[in-house]
C-alpha positions as CSV (number, residue, x, y, z in Angstrom):
1,M,-210.9,-122.7,-85.3
2,P,-210.4,-119.3,-83.6
3,R,-208.4,-119.5,-80.4
4,M,-208.7,-117.4,-77.3
5,S,-205.8,-115.1,-77.5
6,S,-204.8,-114.9,-73.9
7,R,-204.4,-117.5,-71.2
8,P,-206.3,-116.9,-68.0
9,L,-204.1,-115.8,-65.2
10,D,-205.0,-118.8,-63.0
11,T,-204.1,-121.3,-65.8
12,T,-200.6,-122.7,-66.4
13,P,-199.2,-122.6,-69.9
14,E,-199.2,-126.5,-69.9
15,A,-202.9,-126.6,-68.9
16,W,-203.8,-124.0,-71.5
17,A,-202.0,-126.0,-74.2
18,Q,-203.9,-129.1,-73.2
19,H,-207.2,-127.2,-73.2
20,A,-206.4,-125.9,-76.7
21,A,-205.5,-129.4,-77.9
22,V,-208.7,-130.9,-76.6
23,L,-210.8,-128.2,-78.3
24,E,-208.9,-128.8,-81.6
25,R,-209.7,-132.5,-81.4
26,M,-213.4,-131.8,-80.8
27,G,-215.7,-131.4,-83.8
28,G,-218.0,-128.4,-84.1
29,D,-221.0,-130.3,-82.8
30,A,-219.1,-131.4,-79.7
31,R,-217.8,-127.8,-79.0
32,L,-221.3,-126.5,-79.4
33,L,-222.8,-129.1,-77.0
34,T,-220.0,-128.4,-74.5
35,A,-220.8,-124.7,-74.7
36,L,-224.5,-125.3,-74.1
37,E,-223.8,-127.6,-71.2
38,L,-221.5,-125.0,-69.6
39,S,-224.2,-122.3,-70.1
40,D,-226.7,-124.5,-68.4
41,A,-224.3,-125.2,-65.5
42,V,-223.7,-121.5,-65.0
43,R,-227.4,-120.7,-65.1
44,T,-228.0,-123.4,-62.5
45,L,-225.3,-122.0,-60.3
46,R,-226.8,-118.5,-60.6
47,L,-230.2,-119.8,-59.6
48,E,-228.7,-121.6,-56.6
49,G,-227.0,-118.3,-55.6
50,L,-230.3,-116.4,-56.0
51,R,-232.1,-119.1,-53.9
52,A,-229.5,-118.8,-51.2
53,R,-229.9,-115.1,-51.0
54,H,-233.8,-115.2,-51.4
55,P,-234.9,-118.5,-49.8
56,E,-238.5,-117.3,-49.6
57,A,-238.7,-116.7,-53.3
58,S,-240.6,-119.1,-55.6
59,H,-238.9,-120.7,-58.6
60,G,-240.8,-118.2,-60.8
61,D,-239.6,-115.3,-58.8
62,L,-236.0,-116.6,-59.1
63,I,-236.3,-116.9,-62.8
64,R,-237.7,-113.4,-63.1
65,R,-234.7,-112.1,-61.0
66,L,-232.3,-114.0,-63.2
67,V,-233.8,-112.6,-66.4
68,R,-233.8,-109.1,-64.9
69,E,-230.2,-109.3,-63.9
70,E,-229.0,-111.0,-67.1
71,Y,-231.0,-109.2,-69.7
72,G,-232.6,-106.2,-68.0
73,I,-236.0,-107.5,-68.9
74,E,-238.9,-107.4,-66.4
75,L,-241.0,-110.5,-66.8
76,P,-244.7,-110.3,-65.7
77,E,-245.8,-112.1,-62.6
78,R,-247.6,-114.8,-64.7
79,W,-245.7,-115.9,-67.7
Protein backbone atom coordinates (compact mmCIF):
# COMPACT_ATOMS: atom_id res chain seq x y z
CA MET A 1 0.00 0.00 0.00
CA PRO A 2 1.41 3.45 -0.83
CA ARG A 3 2.12 5.53 2.26
CA MET A 4 1.87 9.23 2.76
CA SER A 5 5.42 10.39 2.57
CA SER A 6 5.38 13.12 5.17
CA ARG A 7 3.91 13.31 8.63
CA PRO A 8 1.55 16.24 9.27
CA LEU A 9 3.17 18.90 11.44
CA ASP A 10 0.53 18.54 14.15
CA THR A 11 1.06 14.77 14.48
CA THR A 12 3.68 13.12 16.67
CA PRO A 13 5.90 10.42 15.16
CA GLU A 14 4.30 7.89 17.51
CA ALA A 15 0.78 8.81 16.44
CA TRP A 16 1.82 8.73 12.78
CA ALA A 17 3.30 5.24 13.23
CA GLN A 18 0.06 4.05 14.85
CA HIS A 19 -1.95 5.57 12.02
CA ALA A 20 0.19 3.77 9.44
CA ALA A 21 -0.11 0.48 11.34
CA VAL A 22 -3.90 0.73 11.45
CA LEU A 23 -4.07 1.44 7.72
CA GLU A 24 -1.82 -1.53 6.97
CA ARG A 25 -4.09 -3.84 8.98
CA MET A 26 -7.19 -2.63 7.17
CA GLY A 27 -8.18 -4.34 3.97
CA GLY A 28 -8.80 -2.39 0.80
CA ASP A 29 -12.57 -2.45 1.29
CA ALA A 30 -12.26 -1.01 4.81
CA ARG A 31 -9.86 1.73 3.65
CA LEU A 32 -12.26 2.68 0.86
CA LEU A 33 -15.23 2.74 3.23
CA THR A 34 -13.26 4.89 5.69
CA ALA A 35 -12.31 7.32 2.93
CA LEU A 36 -15.94 7.60 1.82
CA GLU A 37 -17.10 8.17 5.39
CA LEU A 38 -14.50 10.89 5.87
CA SER A 39 -15.57 12.54 2.61
CA ASP A 40 -19.19 12.52 3.78
CA ALA A 41 -18.16 14.00 7.14
CA VAL A 42 -16.20 16.81 5.47
CA ARG A 43 -19.11 17.56 3.13
CA THR A 44 -21.48 17.72 6.11
CA LEU A 45 -19.13 20.12 7.92
CA ARG A 46 -18.87 22.32 4.83
CA LEU A 47 -22.67 22.43 4.53
CA GLU A 48 -22.94 23.35 8.22
CA GLY A 49 -20.43 26.15 7.68
CA LEU A 50 -22.37 27.42 4.69
CA ARG A 51 -25.61 27.25 6.70
CA ALA A 52 -23.99 29.28 9.52
CA ARG A 53 -22.87 31.95 7.04
CA HIS A 54 -26.16 31.91 5.07
CA PRO A 55 -28.93 31.00 7.53
CA GLU A 56 -31.61 32.24 5.14
CA ALA A 57 -30.56 29.85 2.36
CA SER A 58 -32.57 26.75 1.49
CA HIS A 59 -30.91 23.34 1.46
CA GLY A 60 -30.88 23.46 -2.34
CA ASP A 61 -29.18 26.87 -2.29
CA LEU A 62 -26.54 25.50 0.07
CA ILE A 63 -25.90 22.50 -2.18
CA ARG A 64 -25.57 24.82 -5.19
CA ARG A 65 -23.06 26.97 -3.26
CA LEU A 66 -21.10 23.88 -2.24
CA VAL A 67 -20.94 22.56 -5.80
CA ARG A 68 -19.93 26.00 -7.11
CA GLU A 69 -17.15 26.34 -4.51
CA GLU A 70 -15.90 22.77 -4.88
CA TYR A 71 -16.21 22.19 -8.62
CA GLY A 72 -16.80 25.60 -10.18
CA ILE A 73 -20.11 24.37 -11.60
CA GLU A 74 -23.27 26.46 -11.51
CA LEU A 75 -26.28 24.24 -10.91
CA PRO A 76 -29.67 25.47 -12.13
CA GLU A 77 -32.28 26.70 -9.65
CA ARG A 78 -34.29 23.50 -10.13
CA TRP A 79 -32.25 20.34 -10.43
